[in-house]
C-alpha positions in Angstrom: -13.1 10.5 18.0 -10.4 13.0 19.0 -7.6 13.4 16.4 -9.6 11.6 13.7 -11.6 13.5 11.1 -13.9 11.9 8.5 -15.0 14.0 5.5 -18.7 14.3 4.9 -18.8 12.3 1.7 -16.9 9.4 3.3 -19.1 9.5 6.4 -22.2 9.5 4.2 -20.9 6.6 2.1 -20.1 4.5 5.1 -23.4 5.2 6.8 -25.3 4.2 3.7 -23.3 1.0 3.2 -21.7 2.2 -0.1 -18.3 0.7 -1.1 -15.3 2.7 0.0 -11.6 2.2 -0.8 -8.8 3.7 1.4 -5.7 5.2 -0.2 -2.4 6.1 1.4 -0.4 9.3 0.9 3.2 8.2 1.2 3.2 7.7 -2.6 2.4 11.4 -3.0 5.3 12.7 -0.7 7.9 10.0 -1.0 7.0 7.6 -3.9 7.2 9.9 -6.8 8.9 13.3 -7.6 6.5 16.3 -7.5 4.2 16.8 -9.2 3.9 13.2 -10.4 2.9 11.9 -7.0 -0.1 14.3 -6.9 -1.1 13.3 -10.5 -0.9 9.6 -9.5 -3.1 10.2 -6.4 -5.7 12.0 -8.5 -5.7 9.2 -11.1 -6.2 6.6 -8.4 -9.2 8.4 -6.9 -10.8 8.8 -10.4 -10.2 5.1 -11.2 -12.0 4.1 -8.0 -14.9 6.3 -8.7 -15.2 5.0 -12.3 -15.5 1.4 -10.8 -18.4 2.5 -8.6 -16.7 3.0 -5.2 -15.7 6.1 -3.2 -12.0 6.8 -2.7 -10.9 7.8 0.9 -7.4 9.3 0.7 -5.8 9.4 4.1 -3.2 11.7 5.6 -2.5 14.1 8.5 -3.6 17.6 7.9 -3.9 20.5 10.5 -3.2 18.2 13.5 -5.8 15.7 12.5 -5.8 12.2 10.9 -8.0 12.9 7.9 -10.0 10.1 6.2 -11.0 11.6 2.9 -8.7 14.6 2.4 -9.9 17.2 -0.1 -8.2 18.0 -3.5 -6.8 21.3 -2.0 -5.4 19.4 1.1 -3.9 16.8 -1.1 -2.1 19.5 -3.2 -0.9 21.2 0.0 0.5 17.9 1.2 2.2 17.2 -2.1 3.8 20.7 -2.2 5.0 20.7 1.4 8.7 20.2 2.1 10.1 17.6 4.4 6.8 15.9 5.1 7.2 13.2 7.7 6.4 9.6 6.7 4.0 8.4 9.5 3.6 4.8 10.6 2.0 3.6 13.9 5.1 4.3 16.0 5.3 8.0 15.1 1.7 8.7 14.1 0.6 10.2 17.4 3.7 12.4 17.6 3.2 13.5 14.0 -0.5 14.5 14.6 0.2 16.4 17.8 3.5 18.1 17.1 4.1 18.5 13.4 0.4 18.5 12.4 1.1 17.3 8.8 2.3 14.0 7.4 1.7 11.2 4.9 0.5 7.8 6.0 2.3 4.6 5.3 0.5 1.3 4.6 0.4 0.6 8.3 -0.8 4.0 9.4 -3.5 4.0 6.7 -4.7 0.6 7.9 -5.1 2.2 11.4 -7.3 4.9 10.0 -9.3 2.6 7.8 -10.0 0.3 10.7 -11.0 3.1 13.0 -13.6 4.2 10.4 -14.9 0.8 9.3 -13.3 0.8 5.8 -12.5 -2.8 4.8 -10.7 -2.3 1.5 -7.4 -0.5 1.0 -5.4 -0.1 -2.2 -1.7 0.5 -2.4 1.4 -0.3 -4.5 3.2 -2.9 -2.5 3.3 -3.7 1.2 6.5 -3.5 3.4 7.9 -6.7 4.7 11.0 -8.4 5.9 14.2 -6.8 4.6 17.0 -8.9 3.0 19.5 -8.2 5.7 17.1 -8.8 8.6 19.6 -11.0 10.5 21.9 -8.0 10.8 19.4 -5.1 11.1 16.2 -6.6 12.5 14.4 -4.5 9.9 10.8 -5.7 9.5 8.1 -3.3 8.3 5.3 -2.2 10.6 3.0 -3.1 7.7 3.3 -6.8 8.8 2.3 -5.8 12.4 -0.7 -3.8 11.1 -1.8 -6.7 8.8 -1.8 -9.0 11.8 -3.8 -6.6 14.0 -6.4 -4.8 11.8 -9.1 -6.6 9.7 -8.5 -4.7 6.4 -8.0 -6.2 3.0 -5.0 -4.7 1.3 -4.8 -4.9 -2.5 -1.2 -4.8 -3.6 1.3 -6.0 -6.2 2.9 -8.2 -3.5 5.7 -6.7 -1.4 8.2 -4.1 -2.5 10.8 -5.7 -4.8 13.7 -4.8 -2.6 12.5 -7.0 0.3 13.0 -10.7 1.1 9.8 -12.1 -0.4 9.9 -15.7 0.9 10.5 -14.4 4.5 7.8 -11.8 4.0 5.2 -14.5 3.0 6.3 -16.6 5.9 5.9 -13.7 8.3 2.4 -13.1 7.0 1.5 -16.7 7.6 2.9 -16.5 11.2 0.6 -13.5 11.9 -2.5 -15.3 10.5 -2.8 -13.1 7.4 -4.1 -15.0 4.4 -2.7 -14.1 0.9 -5.3 -14.4 -1.8 -4.2 -14.0 -5.4 -6.0 -12.3 -8.3 -5.5 -14.6 -11.2 -2.4 -16.2 -9.6 -1.5 -18.7 -7.0 2.0 -17.2 -6.4 3.2 -14.1 -4.7 3.8 -11.1 -7.1 7.2 -9.4 -7.0 6.0 -5.8 -7.5 7.7 -4.9 -10.8 7.5 -8.6 -11.8 4.4 -10.8 -11.9 5.8 -13.9 -10.2 8.2 -14.4 -7.4 7.7 -18.2 -7.5 6.6 -18.2 -3.9 3.3 -20.0 -3.3 0.3 -18.3 -1.6 -2.8 -19.5 0.2 -5.3 -19.4 -2.6 -5.7 -17.9 -6.1 -9.0 -16.6 -7.5 -10.0 -15.9 -11.1 -13.4 -14.4 -10.1 -13.9 -11.2 -8.0 -17.1 -12.5 -6.5 -15.3 -15.7 -5.3 -12.5 -13.5 -3.9 -15.0 -11.4 -2.1 -16.6 -14.4 -0.5 -13.3 -15.5 0.9 -12.4 -12.0 2.2 -15.9 -11.7 3.8 -15.5 -15.2 5.4 -12.1 -14.2 6.9 -13.6 -11.1 8.4 -16.7 -13.0 9.7 -14.4 -15.5 11.5 -13.2 -12.5 13.7 -9.6 -13.6 13.7 -8.6 -9.9 14.0 -6.1 -10.0 11.1 -6.2 -8.4 7.7 -6.0 -10.0 4.2 -3.4 -9.5 1.5 -5.0 -9.4 -1.9 -2.0 -10.1 -4.3 -2.7 -8.5 -7.7 0.2 -8.9 -10.2 1.3 -6.0 -12.3 -0.3 -6.0 -15.8 1.6 -8.0 -18.4 2.2 -4.9 -20.5 3.8 -3.0 -17.6 6.0 -5.8 -16.2 9.7 -4.7 -16.1 12.0 -6.9 -18.3 13.7 -9.4 -16.2 17.3 -8.4 -17.1 16.7 -4.8 -16.3 14.9 -5.8 -13.0 17.7 -8.1 -11.8 20.6 -5.8 -12.8 19.1 -2.6 -11.3 17.9 -4.4 -8.1 21.4 -5.9 -7.5 23.1 -2.6 -8.0 20.6 -0.8 -5.7 21.2 -3.2 -2.9 24.9 -2.8 -3.3 24.6 0.9 -3.1 22.5 0.6 0.0 25.1 -1.6 1.7 27.8 1.0 1.0 25.7 3.9 2.2 25.2 2.5 5.7 21.5 3.8 5.6 19.0 2.2 7.9 15.4 2.6 9.2 12.5 4.5 7.5 14.6 5.9 4.7 15.8 2.6 3.3 12.8 1.9 1.1 12.5 5.4 -0.4 16.3 5.4 -1.1 16.1 2.0 -2.9 13.1 3.1 -5.0 14.9 6.2 -6.0 18.0 4.3 -7.0 15.8 1.9 -9.1 14.2 4.9 -10.8 17.6 6.2 -11.8 19.1 2.9 -12.8 16.1 1.8 -14.9 16.0 5.3 -16.5 12.4 5.8 -15.3 11.1 2.3 -16.3 10.4 1.6 -12.6 8.2 4.7 -12.4 6.2 3.5 -15.5 5.7 0.1 -13.9 4.9 1.6 -10.5 2.2 3.9 -11.9 0.6 1.0 -13.9 0.4 -1.4 -10.9 -1.0 1.3 -8.6 -3.8 2.0 -11.1 -4.5 -1.7 -11.6 -4.6 -2.2 -7.8 -7.1 0.7 -7.4 -9.4 -0.8 -10.0 -9.4 -4.3 -8.5 -9.8 -2.8 -5.0 -12.9 -0.9 -6.1 -14.4 -4.0 -7.8 -13.7 -6.0 -4.6 -15.3 -3.3 -2.4 -18.4 -3.3 -4.7 -18.6 -7.1 -4.6 -18.3 -7.0 -0.8 -21.1 -4.5 -0.4 
């Protein structure tokens, strides 16, 4: 397919029916300061391999949407300045004009769907923003989850969002939320948002059966696999509440809107928590990658 390039090892794994897990690249360019983003991406790939699956890191390199970028390409992306953050609305323009970019959850789902990858691991999905009545700001991740049959393993939605409205929006789009050891939606840095989800599973094989059944019903939508942050990495509630409140106040006074809102808020949280948010973020990303690989193995 024009504009889409699949690495030989990913193509071979897919052709032989081996488990493959997609990974995004926004965390490399926008989620962590350099070189930490690159280190995290490398750790995620290794964790997936250790669990018996093949990692497929996705990004735009040399005017091509690459599924399975190489270590050198990943480093090039991490070191580049002003790398655009690509979602479905600017993906085509990014491929054909800039030629380089990192893929968001939504854009990564596009690439995964085009290549037949059914499992994708990320940190947290985007969703409905807290001031949606004023801004209309709803992440393209929700659109992608409603359109592409890919299971996204995540620690819920990003903490800065309106989590009850995000869960409601997923239900409206026909996207089931299956919990890993929980029947409530995780709150990214915290394990429990107190918002109920569709079904919790304590066993990966049972989770895999439900995910497989959803795909076999051909409803066209994806699945959210909600995997809470490990207990030992959960951010203390007082730090979480205080820093989140201050970050949202800072955002309101900044007047910022659009694609830069989430990176801005995550950076404010990093500073206000004195790096504790980064520790939690790395831990949940690694945990999600391991669960995604186990789910991919169980599905195959």
